[in-house]
VOSEFI-964592 format. One line per 8 residues: number of its first residue (from 1); their letters; for each residue x, y, z of N, C-alpha, C, O. Coordinates in pm, whole numbers, plus 50000, padded with zeros to 5 digits. Layout:
BEGIN
NUM	A	X/Y/Z/X/Y/Z/X/Y/Z/X/Y/Z; ...;
% end
This chain:
BEGIN
1	XXXXXXXX	72741/96639/49803/72833/96535/49755/72786/96475/49621/72866/96447/49532; 72652/96458/49611/72600/96402/49486/72631/96496/49369/72668/96452/49260; 72614/96629/49396/72639/96727/49291/72786/96723/49247/72817/96731/49129; 72875/96709/49347/73019/96705/49318/73056/96582/49236/73135/96592/49142; 72998/96466/49271/73027/96343/49199/72980/96351/49055/73048/96307/48963; 72862/96410/49037/72807/96422/48902/72895/96514/48817/72918/96489/48699; 72943/96619/48880/73028/96713/48808/73158/96648/48765/73207/96671/48655; 73213/96565/48855/73337/96495/48821/73314/96399/48705/73399/96385/48617;
9	XXXXXXXX	73197/96331/48707/73165/96238/48601/73152/96308/48467/73201/96258/48365; 73086/96426/48468/73073/96502/48345/73209/96548/48293/73233/96548/48173; 73296/96585/48385/73429/96631/48345/73509/96518/48282/73579/96538/48182; 73498/96396/48341/73569/96281/48285/73515/96245/48147/73591/96211/48057; 73382/96254/48132/73321/96224/48003/73368/96323/47897/73399/96286/47784; 73373/96450/47935/73419/96552/47842/73564/96529/47803/73602/96547/47687; 73646/96488/47901/73786/96461/47875/73802/96344/47779/73886/96346/47689; 73720/96241/47799/73727/96123/47713/73693/96157/47569/73756/96108/47475;
17	XXXXXXXX	73590/96245/47553/73550/96284/47418/73657/96369/47351/73679/96360/47230; 73724/96450/47430/73824/96540/47374/73959/96473/47356/74045/96524/47284; 73978/96358/47421/74111/96297/47427/74175/96269/47291/74291/96305/47272; 74103/96206/47194/74170/96175/47068/74231/96298/47002/74346/96294/46959; 74155/96405/46992/74205/96528/46932/74316/96589/47013/74413/96642/46959; 74302/96582/47146/74403/96640/47233/74535/96567/47220/74641/96629/47215; 74529/96432/47213/74651/96355/47198/74719/96386/47064/74841/96398/47058; 74639/96398/46957/74696/96428/46826/74761/96565/46825/74865/96586/46763;
25	XXXXXXXX	74698/96660/46896/74752/96796/46899/74890/96798/46964/74978/96873/46921; 74909/96718/47068/75036/96714/47137/75137/96620/47074/75256/96624/47109; 75094/96536/46984/75180/96437/46919/75275/96502/46821/75232/96590/46746; 75401/96464/46816/75469/96367/46904/75536/96438/47022/75587/96550/47009; 75536/96373/47133/75596/96429/47254/75722/96354/47297/75784/96388/47398; 75759/96253/47220/75881/96177/47250/75933/96116/47119/75864/96125/47018; 76050/96055/47118/76106/95998/46996/76015/95892/46933/75939/95824/47002; 76025/95880/46802/75946/95786/46723/76038/95678/46666/76145/95709/46614;
33	XXXXXXXX	75995/95554/46676/76070/95443/46616/76012/95413/46478/75891/95394/46464; 76099/95410/46378/76058/95388/46240/76120/95256/46193/76239/95250/46162; 76039/95150/46189/76089/95017/46156/76097/94997/46004/76002/95024/45931; 76212/94949/45960/76232/94906/45822/76256/94756/45827/76350/94709/45892; 76171/94680/45759/76176/94534/45769/76278/94470/45675/76273/94350/45649; 76370/94551/45624/76473/94502/45533/76608/94561/45572/76615/94652/45654; 76714/94507/45514/76849/94552/45547/76874/94695/45499/76805/94743/45409; 76972/94763/45558/77005/94899/45515/77049/94903/45369/77106/94807/45317;
41	XXXXXXXX	77022/95016/45304/77070/95036/45168/76965/95028/45060/76984/95085/44952; 76855/94956/45084/76749/94945/44985/76658/95066/44985/76675/95157/45066; 76561/95067/44894/76473/95183/44883/76387/95200/45008/76356/95313/45046; 76347/95090/45073/76270/95101/45197/76350/95174/45304/76297/95259/45375; 76477/95140/45315/76565/95201/45414/76590/95348/45382/76583/95434/45471; 76621/95378/45256/76648/95516/45217/76526/95605/45238/76538/95719/45284; 76409/95552/45205/76285/95627/45226/76267/95663/45373/76238/95778/45407; 76285/95564/45459/76268/95587/45603/76365/95693/45653/76329/95776/45737;
49	XXXXXXXX	76486/95691/45602/76586/95788/45648/76557/95929/45595/76574/96027/45667; 76512/95939/45470/76475/96070/45417/76358/96128/45495/76364/96241/45543; 76251/96048/45506/76130/96095/45574/76157/96118/45722/76114/96219/45778; 76228/96025/45786/76258/96038/45928/76334/96164/45961/76305/96230/46060; 76433/96198/45878/76511/96320/45902/76425/96444/45892/76438/96537/45972; 76336/96447/45793/76248/96562/45775/76148/96574/45890/76118/96685/45935; 76096/96461/45938/76004/96465/46052/76076/96513/46177/76020/96588/46257; 76199/96470/46194/76279/96516/46308/76295/96667/46305/76284/96734/46408;
57	XXXXXXXX	76322/96721/46187/76341/96865/46173/76213/96944/46199/76216/97048/46265; 76100/96895/46147/75976/96972/46160/75908/96953/46295/75844/97046/46344; 75922/96834/46356/75854/96807/46483/75944/96820/46605/75898/96813/46719; 76074/96839/46581/76170/96854/46691/76170/96733/46785/76198/96745/46904; 76139/96618/46729/76148/96491/46801/76227/96394/46715/76205/96385/46594; 76316/96321/46776/76402/96229/46701/76323/96111/46644/76244/96048/46714; 76345/96084/46517/76289/95965/46453/76404/95866/46433/76499/95894/46360; 76394/95752/46499/76501/95652/46498/76467/95540/46401/76368/95469/46420;
65	XXXXXXXX	76547/95524/46296/76525/95416/46200/76579/95286/46259/76696/95277/46298; 76493/95185/46263/76525/95056/46325/76512/94946/46220/76401/94903/46189; 76624/94901/46164/76622/94795/46064/76600/94660/46130/76678/94618/46216; 76493/94591/46088/76461/94459/46141/76441/94360/46026/76329/94314/46004; 76548/94327/45952/76532/94235/45840/76508/94092/45886/76541/94056/46000; 76451/94011/45798/76430/93870/45829/76295/93821/45784/76197/93895/45788; 76290/93695/45742/76165/93630/45701/76092/93707/45593/75969/93720/45596; 76167/93758/45495/76105/93827/45383/76032/93954/45421/75938/93995/45352;
73	XXXXXXXX	76074/94019/45528/76009/94141/45573/75907/94120/45682/75855/94217/45739; 75878/93995/45713/75772/93967/45810/75816/93987/45955/75733/94016/46041; 75944/93973/45983/75992/93991/46120/75967/94134/46168/75913/94155/46276; 76006/94231/46087/75984/94371/46124/75837/94405/46135/75797/94482/46223; 75756/94348/46046/75612/94373/46049/75550/94321/46178/75461/94384/46234; 75596/94205/46224/75543/94149/46348/75577/94238/46467/75494/94256/46557; 75697/94295/46468/75736/94386/46577/75644/94507/46579/75597/94548/46685; 75619/94565/46463/75532/94683/46455/75388/94650/46493/75320/94730/46558;
81	XXXXXXXX	75342/94531/46454/75205/94491/46483/75181/94475/46633/75068/94491/46680; 75286/94443/46709/75272/94422/46853/75296/94551/46933/75284/94551/47056; 75328/94660/46865/75359/94785/46934/75233/94850/46991/75122/94818/46950; 75252/94941/47085/75140/95016/47142/75074/95101/47034/75144/95158/46950; 74941/95111/47035/74870/95188/46932/74869/95338/46962/74765/95396/46991; 74987/95399/46955/74998/95540/46991/75069/95625/46886/75089/95745/46907; 75107/95564/46774/75173/95640/46669/75322/95658/46687/75386/95728/46609; 75379/95595/46790/75522/95610/46815/75606/95496/46757/75728/95493/46774;
89	XXXXXXXX	75540/95403/46688/75610/95299/46613/75553/95297/46472/75435/95268/46452; 75638/95326/46374/75597/95329/46234/75662/95213/46160/75763/95158/46204; 75603/95175/46048/75655/95064/45968/75640/95093/45820/75532/95132/45775; 75747/95074/45745/75737/95075/45600/75696/94936/45554/75765/94838/45580; 75583/94928/45485/75545/94801/45422/75567/94814/45272/75572/94925/45219; 75580/94702/45206/75599/94705/45061/75515/94596/44997/75441/94524/45064; 75528/94584/44867/75457/94479/44795/75486/94342/44856/75399/94255/44855; 75606/94324/44908/75644/94195/44968/75551/94157/45083/75518/94040/45100;
97	XXXXXXXX	75508/94255/45162/75420/94226/45275/75280/94186/45228/75214/94103/45291; 75235/94246/45119/75105/94208/45063/75112/94066/45008/75023/93985/45032; 75218/94036/44936/75236/93901/44881/75243/93798/44993/75190/93687/44980; 75308/93834/45103/75325/93741/45216/75192/93693/45273/75184/93583/45326; 75087/93775/45262/74957/93738/45317/74902/93612/45250/74825/93537/45310; 74943/93588/45125/74900/93468/45052/75009/93362/45044/74981/93243/45032; 75134/93407/45049/75246/93315/45029/75275/93230/45152/75308/93112/45140; 75263/93290/45271/75296/93219/45395/75169/93163/45459/75077/93239/45489;
105	XXXXXXXX	75162/93032/45479/75042/92973/45540/75018/93020/45683/74904/93025/45728; 75125/93054/45753/75111/93101/45891/75196/93226/45910/75318/93223/45896; 75130/93337/45942/75200/93463/45968/75171/93508/46109/75064/93481/46164; 75265/93578/46168/75245/93627/46305/75174/93760/46310/75166/93822/46417; 75121/93805/46196/75050/93933/46193/74958/93936/46071/74970/93853/45981; 74866/94031/46070/74779/94054/45956/74785/94203/45921/74771/94288/46009; 74805/94234/45794/74808/94375/45753/74677/94445/45786/74677/94561/45826; 74567/94375/45769/74436/94436/45790/74397/94440/45937/74341/94540/45983;
113	XXXXXXXX	74426/94335/46011/74381/94325/46150/74474/94397/46248/74427/94458/46344; 74604/94390/46225/74701/94434/46326/74769/94567/46296/74839/94621/46382; 74749/94619/46176/74815/94743/46138/74716/94841/46077/74614/94801/46022; 74747/94969/46087/74661/95075/46036/74732/95151/45924/74846/95195/45944; 74669/95167/45807/74732/95243/45699/74749/95390/45736/74661/95451/45798; 74863/95446/45699/74888/95589/45722/74893/95663/45589/74809/95750/45562; 74990/95629/45505/75003/95701/45378/75086/95619/45278/75179/95547/45316; 75052/95633/45152/75126/95572/45041/75253/95655/45018/75245/95777/44999;
121	XXXXXXXX	75369/95590/45019/75495/95662/45006/75544/95672/44862/75622/95762/44829; 75499/95581/44775/75539/95586/44636/75575/95449/44583/75556/95348/44652; 75626/95444/44461/75657/95314/44401/75770/95322/44299/75803/95429/44247; 75826/95206/44273/75924/95189/44166/75857/95102/44060/75831/94985/44085; 75829/95155/43942/75764/95076/43838/75849/94955/43798/75971/94957/43809; 75782/94852/43752/75852/94733/43704/75886/94747/43557/75809/94803/43479; 76001/94695/43519/76042/94689/43379/76085/94546/43349/76131/94473/43437; 76072/94507/43224/76117/94376/43180/76240/94393/43092/76239/94469/42995;
129	XXXXXXXX	76346/94322/43128/76473/94333/43055/76518/94195/43011/76494/94095/43079; 76585/94190/42897/76636/94064/42843/76787/94077/42820/76839/94187/42804; 76854/93964/42819/76995/93963/42782/77009/94014/42639/76925/93984/42553; 77115/94090/42612/77132/94151/42481/77138/94055/42365/77113/94093/42251; 77173/93929/42392/77184/93831/42283/77049/93771/42244/77038/93706/42140; 76946/93791/42327/76815/93733/42296/76754/93810/42178/76751/93933/42180; 76705/93741/42076/76656/93807/41954/76515/93863/41967/76429/93836/41883; 76490/93941/42072/76358/94004/42089/76378/94149/42129/76469/94183/42204;
137	XXXXXXXX	76289/94235/42078/76298/94378/42109/76167/94436/42162/76154/94557/42179; 76070/94348/42188/75941/94393/42240/75879/94282/42323/75925/94167/42319; 75775/94316/42397/75706/94214/42478/75636/94111/42389/75648/93992/42416; 75563/94152/42284/75502/94051/42197/75606/93957/42135/75580/93837/42119; 75723/94010/42100/75828/93924/42044/75880/93826/42149/75911/93711/42118; 75889/93872/42274/75932/93782/42382/75832/93669/42401/75871/93553/42416; 75704/93703/42400/75599/93602/42417/75605/93499/42303/75599/93378/42327; 75618/93549/42181/75625/93459/42065/75749/93369/42073/75742/93250/42042;
145	XXXXXXXX	75861/93427/42116/75985/93349/42127/75971/93242/42235/76016/93129/42217; 75909/93279/42348/75894/93185/42460/75803/93068/42424/75818/92959/42479; 75711/93089/42332/75622/92980/42290/75694/92879/42200/75646/92767/42182; 75807/92920/42144/75881/92832/42054/76014/92782/42111/76076/92692/42055; 76056/92841/42223/76186/92808/42280/76176/92792/42432/76075/92825/42493; 76282/92740/42490/76287/92725/42635/76337/92855/42697/76455/92889/42685; 76249/92927/42763/76287/93054/42823/76321/93035/42971/76250/92963/43043; 76429/93097/43015/76472/93091/43155/76472/93233/43211/76541/93321/43160;
153	XXXXXXXX	76394/93254/43316/76390/93387/43376/76432/93380/43522/76416/93278/43589; 76486/93489/43571/76531/93496/43709/76446/93588/43793/76370/93670/43740; 76459/93574/43925/76386/93661/44017/76468/93680/44143/76569/93614/44164; 76422/93772/44227/76490/93796/44354/76454/93694/44461/76498/93707/44575; 76375/93594/44426/76337/93491/44522/76195/93443/44499/76115/93513/44437; 76163/93326/44549/76028/93271/44538/75929/93364/44607/75946/93399/44724; 75826/93404/44534/75724/93491/44591/75753/93639/44579/75668/93721/44610; 75874/93674/44533/75907/93815/44512/75824/93868/44395/75777/93790/44312;
161	XXXXXXXX	75807/93999/44389/75728/94055/44280/75793/94025/44145/75724/94014/44044; 75926/94012/44144/75997/93977/44020/75963/93835/43975/75975/93803/43857; 75921/93751/44068/75876/93615/44036/75730/93617/43991/75696/93566/43884; 75645/93676/44074/75501/93668/44048/75459/93747/43924/75363/93709/43857; 75527/93856/43894/75491/93933/43774/75514/93850/43648/75434/93856/43555; 75621/93772/43645/75647/93686/43529/75549/93570/43524/75509/93527/43416; 75511/93518/43641/75411/93411/43643/75277/93462/43591/75205/93390/43521; 75243/93585/43625/75120/93646/43575/75125/93659/43423/75025/93634/43355;
169	XXXXXXXX	75241/93698/43370/75255/93711/43225/75245/93574/43158/75183/93561/43053; 75307/93471/43218/75299/93336/43164/75154/93290/43151/75113/93239/43046; 75077/93308/43257/74938/93263/43258/74856/93342/43157/74776/93285/43084; 74878/93473/43153/74801/93559/43064/74831/93532/42917/74740/93527/42834; 74959/93514/42885/75000/93500/42745/75003/93354/42697/75008/93329/42577; 75000/93260/42791/74995/93120/42752/75127/93059/42707/75130/92986/42608; 75235/93089/42778/75362/93024/42747/75421/92966/42875/75372/92994/42984; 75525/92886/42860/75591/92826/42977/75733/92880/42986/75789/92926/42887;
177	XXXXXXXX	75791/92872/43105/75928/92920/43125/75984/92858/43251/75909/92818/43341; 76116/92849/43259/76184/92796/43377/76219/92912/43469/76278/93011/43427; 76181/92899/43596/76209/93003/43695/76334/92969/43775/76346/92858/43828; 76427/93064/43783/76548/93049/43865/76546/93156/43974/76572/93273/43946; 76514/93117/44098/76510/93216/44207/76650/93242/44264/76729/93149/44281; 76678/93368/44292/76806/93407/44352/76781/93465/44490/76667/93492/44528; 76887/93482/44565/76877/93545/44697/76895/93695/44684/76994/93752/44732; 76800/93758/44617/76806/93902/44597/76815/93939/44451/76848/93856/44366;
185	XXXXXXXX	76784/94067/44423/76781/94114/44285/76920/94128/44225/76937/94109/44105; 77020/94161/44308/77155/94183/44257/77214/94063/44187/77258/94075/44072; 77217/93945/44251/77271/93825/44184/77194/93789/44057/77253/93742/43960; 77062/93810/44059/76982/93779/43940/77021/93870/43825/77036/93825/43711; 77038/93999/43854/77077/94094/43750/77216/94061/43695/77241/94075/43576; 77306/94017/43783/77441/93981/43739/77437/93863/43642/77511/93861/43543; 77351/93766/43669/77341/93651/43580/77268/93685/43450/77290/93620/43348; 77183/93787/43454/77120/93834/43330/77228/93893/43239/77230/93866/43119;
193	XXXXXXXX	77316/93973/43296/77426/94032/43220/77515/93922/43161/77558/93930/43046; 77541/93820/43242/77630/93711/43200/77565/93614/43102/77633/93532/43041; 77432/93623/43087/77362/93534/42995/77323/93401/43055/77281/93310/42983; 77336/93386/43187/77294/93262/43253/77142/93249/43257/77089/93138/43258; 77074/93361/43258/76928/93366/43244/76898/93464/43132/76985/93542/43092; 76776/93460/43081/76744/93540/42963/76657/93661/42991/76661/93760/42918; 76578/93653/43099/76479/93758/43123/76467/93787/43272/76482/93698/43356; 76440/93913/43305/76405/93953/43441/76299/94063/43432/76304/94149/43345;
201	XXXXXXXX	76205/94059/43524/76115/94172/43547/76136/94216/43690/76123/94137/43783; 76170/94344/43708/76193/94395/43843/76178/94546/43844/76157/94608/43739; 76189/94605/43963/76174/94750/43977/76294/94822/43917/76404/94767/43909; 76271/94946/43876/76375/95026/43811/76505/95032/43892/76611/95006/43836; 76500/95067/44023/76626/95077/44098/76705/94947/44102/76828/94948/44107; 76634/94834/44098/76701/94704/44106/76773/94668/43976/76875/94599/43977; 76720/94716/43862/76777/94679/43733/76861/94789/43669/76933/94765/43572; 76853/94907/43724/76921/95021/43663/77071/94997/43643/77122/95028/43536;
209	XXXXXXXX	77144/94944/43743/77287/94919/43722/77314/94824/43605/77409/94843/43529; 77230/94721/43591/77247/94626/43481/77219/94692/43346/77289/94668/43248; 77117/94776/43343/77081/94846/43219/77196/94935/43173/77224/94944/43054; 77262/94999/43268/77369/95093/43234/77493/95023/43177/77579/95089/43118; 77502/94891/43193/77617/94819/43135/77606/94809/42984/77705/94787/42915; 77483/94825/42932/77462/94813/42789/77450/94669/42742/77437/94643/42622; 77454/94574/42835/77450/94433/42799/77311/94371/42812/77291/94254/42782; 77214/94450/42858/77076/94404/42865/76987/94505/42793/77024/94621/42777;
217	XXXXXXXX	76872/94458/42752/76779/94543/42676/76645/94548/42748/76585/94444/42777; 76597/94668/42777/76465/94683/42839/76361/94685/42728/76369/94766/42636; 76262/94595/42737/76164/94582/42628/76025/94630/42665/75939/94642/42578; 76001/94659/42793/75868/94705/42830/75860/94752/42973/75935/94706/43059; 75769/94846/42998/75747/94899/43132/75606/94864/43178/75509/94886/43105; 75595/94810/43299/75464/94777/43355/75408/94899/43428/75391/94899/43550; 75381/95003/43350/75335/95130/43406/75225/95188/43320/75205/95145/43206; 75153/95287/43374/75044/95349/43299/75095/95436/43185/75032/95446/43080;
225	XXXXXXXX	75210/95498/43207/75270/95582/43103/75419/95555/43097/75475/95490/43185; 75483/95605/42994/75626/95582/42979/75704/95645/43094/75664/95748/43149; 75814/95582/43129/75892/95626/43244/75989/95737/43207/76050/95735/43100; 76002/95834/43297/76091/95946/43270/76237/95903/43260/76316/95970/43194; 76273/95791/43324/76411/95743/43321/76447/95678/43188/76564/95674/43150; 76345/95627/43117/76368/95559/42989/76247/95583/42899/76168/95492/42874; 76233/95707/42849/76115/95745/42770/76099/95671/42639/75990/95671/42581; 76204/95607/42590/76195/95534/42463/76137/95393/42480/76110/95325/42382;
233	XXXXXXXX	76120/95350/42605/76067/95216/42631/75915/95221/42641/75863/95290/42729; 75842/95152/42553/75695/95154/42559/75640/95073/42675/75705/94980/42724; 75521/95109/42718/75455/95033/42824/75403/94901/42766/75396/94883/42645; 75367/94809/42854/75307/94683/42811/75178/94711/42734/75152/94650/42630; 75097/94805/42786/74968/94836/42722/74988/94890/42581/74912/94855/42491; 75087/94974/42562/75116/95027/42429/75148/94916/42330/75126/94929/42210; 75201/94806/42383/75239/94693/42297/75128/94589/42285/75148/94481/42231; 75010/94625/42338/74895/94536/42326/74883/94431/42434/74798/94343/42426;
241	XXXXXXXX	74968/94440/42536/74963/94345/42647/74896/94416/42765/74962/94490/42838; 74768/94394/42781/74688/94469/42878/74693/94405/43018/74724/94287/43035; 74662/94489/43118/74648/94440/43255/74778/94430/43333/74782/94363/43436; 74883/94494/43284/75012/94487/43354/75060/94626/43395/75146/94685/43330; 75002/94674/43504/75049/94797/43567/75090/94757/43708/75007/94753/43799; 75218/94728/43725/75268/94675/43851/75392/94752/43895/75472/94796/43813; 75406/94767/44025/75524/94834/44078/75557/94780/44216/75474/94720/44283; 75680/94803/44256/75720/94767/44392/75697/94889/44479/75785/94974/44492;
249	XXXXXXXX	75578/94899/44538/75540/95020/44611/75569/95007/44761/75590/94898/44813; 75571/95122/44827/75598/95128/44971/75491/95214/45038/75452/95318/44985; 75445/95169/45153/75346/95245/45230/75387/95254/45376/75468/95174/45423; 75331/95350/45446/75360/95368/45589/75241/95321/45671/75127/95359/45643; 75267/95237/45773/75161/95189/45860/75203/95204/46006/75320/95227/46036; 75106/95192/46094/75133/95194/46238/75038/95093/46303/74956/95033/46235; 75050/95075/46432/74970/94971/46500/74821/94999/46491/74778/95114/46496; 74742/94893/46478/74597/94906/46476/74550/94965/46608/74605/94935/46715;
257	XXXXXXXX	74448/95050/46600/74396/95114/46720/74455/95250/46750/74414/95316/46845; 74552/95293/46670/74609/95426/46687/74501/95530/46661/74426/95516/46564; 74488/95634/46744/74383/95735/46726/74382/95791/46583/74487/95828/46531; 74264/95798/46520/74255/95848/46382/74317/95986/46362/74376/96013/46258; 74303/96073/46462/74360/96208/46449/74512/96202/46440/74574/96280/46367; 74573/96110/46513/74718/96093/46507/74760/96040/46371/74859/96084/46314; 74683/95944/46320/74711/95886/46188/74702/95994/46081/74787/96002/45992; 74598/96078/46089/74582/96186/45990/74696/96286/45997/74745/96333/45895;
265	XXXXXXXX	74739/96318/46119/74850/96412/46136/74977/96356/46072/75051/96429/46006; 75002/96229/46092/75116/96163/46030/75106/96167/45877/75203/96202/45809; 74989/96132/45825/74969/96128/45680/74992/96265/45618/75058/96277/45515; 74937/96368/45681/74950/96504/45627/75096/96549/45627/75143/96608/45529; 75167/96521/45735/75306/96568/45745/75397/96491/45650/75484/96550/45587; 75378/96361/45638/75461/96282/45548/75435/96321/45402/75527/96328/45321; 75309/96347/45369/75276/96394/45234/75347/96525/45204/75401/96543/45095; 75348/96616/45301/75419/96743/45284/75568/96720/45262/75630/96786/45178;
273	XXXXXXXX	75625/96627/45337/75767/96596/45324/75799/96543/45184/75897/96584/45122; 75716/96451/45134/75741/96389/45004/75734/96489/44889/75793/96466/44783; 75663/96598/44910/75649/96699/44806/75761/96804/44810/75769/96889/44721; 75845/96799/44911/75957/96893/44917/76056/96861/44805/76092/96744/44786; 76100/96961/44729/76185/96938/44612/76311/96855/44640/76346/96768/44560; 76378/96880/44752/76502/96806/44777/76476/96658/44801/76560/96574/44769; 76359/96626/44859/76323/96486/44882/76276/96420/44753/76326/96314/44715; 76181/96484/44684/76124/96424/44563/76229/96408/44454/76232/96306/44385;
281	XXXXXXXX	76317/96507/44438/76419/96498/44334/76518/96384/44362/76562/96315/44270; 76552/96367/44487/76647/96260/44520/76584/96123/44498/76650/96032/44446; 76458/96107/44537/76390/95979/44518/76371/95948/44370/76393/95835/44327; 76332/96048/44293/76315/96029/44149/76447/95988/44086/76451/95906/43994; 76556/96046/44135/76688/96011/44084/76725/95866/44109/76811/95810/44041; 76661/95806/44209/76685/95665/44240/76590/95571/44165/76597/95450/44181; 76501/95629/44083/76405/95547/44011/76278/95522/44089/76208/95424/44064; 76248/95609/44185/76132/95592/44273/76040/95713/44258/76086/95827/44265;
289	XXXXXXXX	75911/95689/44238/75813/95796/44222/75747/95824/44356/75674/95739/44407; 75771/95943/44417/75714/95975/44548/75561/95978/44545/75501/96011/44443; 75501/95943/44659/75356/95940/44669/75299/96048/44758/75324/96167/44736; 75222/96007/44859/75149/96098/44945/75002/96063/44939/74962/95975/44862; 74919/96132/45020/74776/96106/45017/74716/96081/45153/74764/96132/45254; 74610/96000/45155/74534/95976/45276/74544/95831/45321/74582/95744/45243; 74510/95804/45448/74506/95665/45495/74410/95578/45414/74438/95462/45386; 74296/95636/45375/74197/95560/45299/74251/95516/45164/74220/95407/45116;
297	XXXXXXXX	74331/95600/45103/74388/95565/44972/74486/95449/44984/74489/95361/44898; 74566/95448/45090/74657/95335/45110/74579/95208/45140/74615/95100/45092; 74474/95219/45220/74392/95102/45253/74332/95041/45126/74327/94919/45111; 74287/95127/45035/74229/95079/44909/74335/95008/44825/74306/94905/44764; 74456/95062/44822/74564/94999/44746/74598/94861/44803/74615/94765/44728; 74608/94852/44936/74639/94724/45000/74534/94620/44966/74566/94505/44934; 74406/94659/44972/74298/94566/44943/74305/94517/44798/74290/94398/44772; 74328/94610/44706/74335/94574/44564/74454/94484/44534/74441/94385/44462;
305	XXXXXXXX	74571/94520/44588/74691/94442/44562/74685/94304/44627/74742/94208/44575; 74616/94294/44740/74601/94164/44807/74527/94066/44716/74566/93950/44706; 74422/94114/44651/74346/94030/44558/74432/93992/44437/74435/93876/44396; 74501/94092/44381/74585/94068/44263/74690/93961/44289/74707/93869/44209; 74762/93975/44400/74873/93883/44425/74828/93750/44485/74901/93651/44475; 74711/93746/44545/74658/93617/44589/74634/93528/44467/74662/93408/44470; 74582/93588/44360/74560/93514/44236/74693/93470/44175/74707/93359/44125; 74792/93561/44181/74923/93530/44123/74992/93417/44199/75053/93329/44138;
313	XXXXXXXX	74983/93421/44331/75045/93316/44413/74980/93181/44383/75048/93080/44370; 74848/93181/44374/74776/93057/44346/74813/93002/44208/74835/92882/44192; 74819/93091/44109/74850/93048/43973/74992/92994/43961/75017/92900/43886; 75084/93054/44037/75224/93013/44028/75255/92887/44108/75352/92817/44080; 75171/92860/44209/75198/92747/44297/75311/92775/44395/75362/92684/44459; 75349/92903/44406/75460/92941/44494/75423/92919/44640/75308/92938/44679; 75521/92879/44719/75502/92864/44862/75632/92897/44933/75740/92873/44879; 75622/92951/45052/75742/92989/45127/75799/92871/45204/75912/92878/45252;
321	X	75724/92764/45217/75768/92648/45296/75833/92541/45208/75876/92437/45258;
% end
């Protein structure tokens, strides 16, 4: 009997050691819920649907996109953070979720404590656009004009990247401006066209419709190199304004405690999906640069961006309450 008990114990120990790899090998064995913390139609939603459809095709398991908008993206994040750590609940996070860590005094989740990075999905670079009547054609000219005049800029809301990026520029360049927050990028862009505000900084997909009207002028890109969508627009760095490489990026996360092998399998497959021509070409057409990579790379990005935007939130005095 003693021999039998010992053998059973050894078998259980061996099973426990093999379990993480074994679970990843069989994953996924049932449908996957893919949470989008914003309303349908935005880049977060489109990304989830593109990636989800491809995962469904390759893994033969249904990926269900679950839109959970509310509280600036925090409602959906809280749902994902409370999910079982098994890889069957995914979440698209964005720059908004990183900003929220500093903007909201009380959150029902922590990006670092409650969620696990899977893979960087890509980003939409930020561009700065002015109303066509404003007598500036470059970022240095905008800064000089703002130091001599009352500048009014719009954003998609308090704490949005379109708000904090301009606050960062104000602090760096030493000028003042009036901030007008809107309930989303669309209304802000409409007022830029109408001349109710003079300046906006936002992601390419958010401003592209306004740019196509011909009534606004793009004066700079907050990117490392010139954008393929508007190659004639110089970067901030090219214009001598350093330290402004910002984008509205998106990453994939799952519940903390999910087996590392499962996380790696997800990262590898999603990276493969993003590199497929039909996916990458469609995303690029929307003004979004596809990503890919490892969980560690996304974790590093989250850590870096958390520091960057914590400083921006503090400098701006922005608060969600």
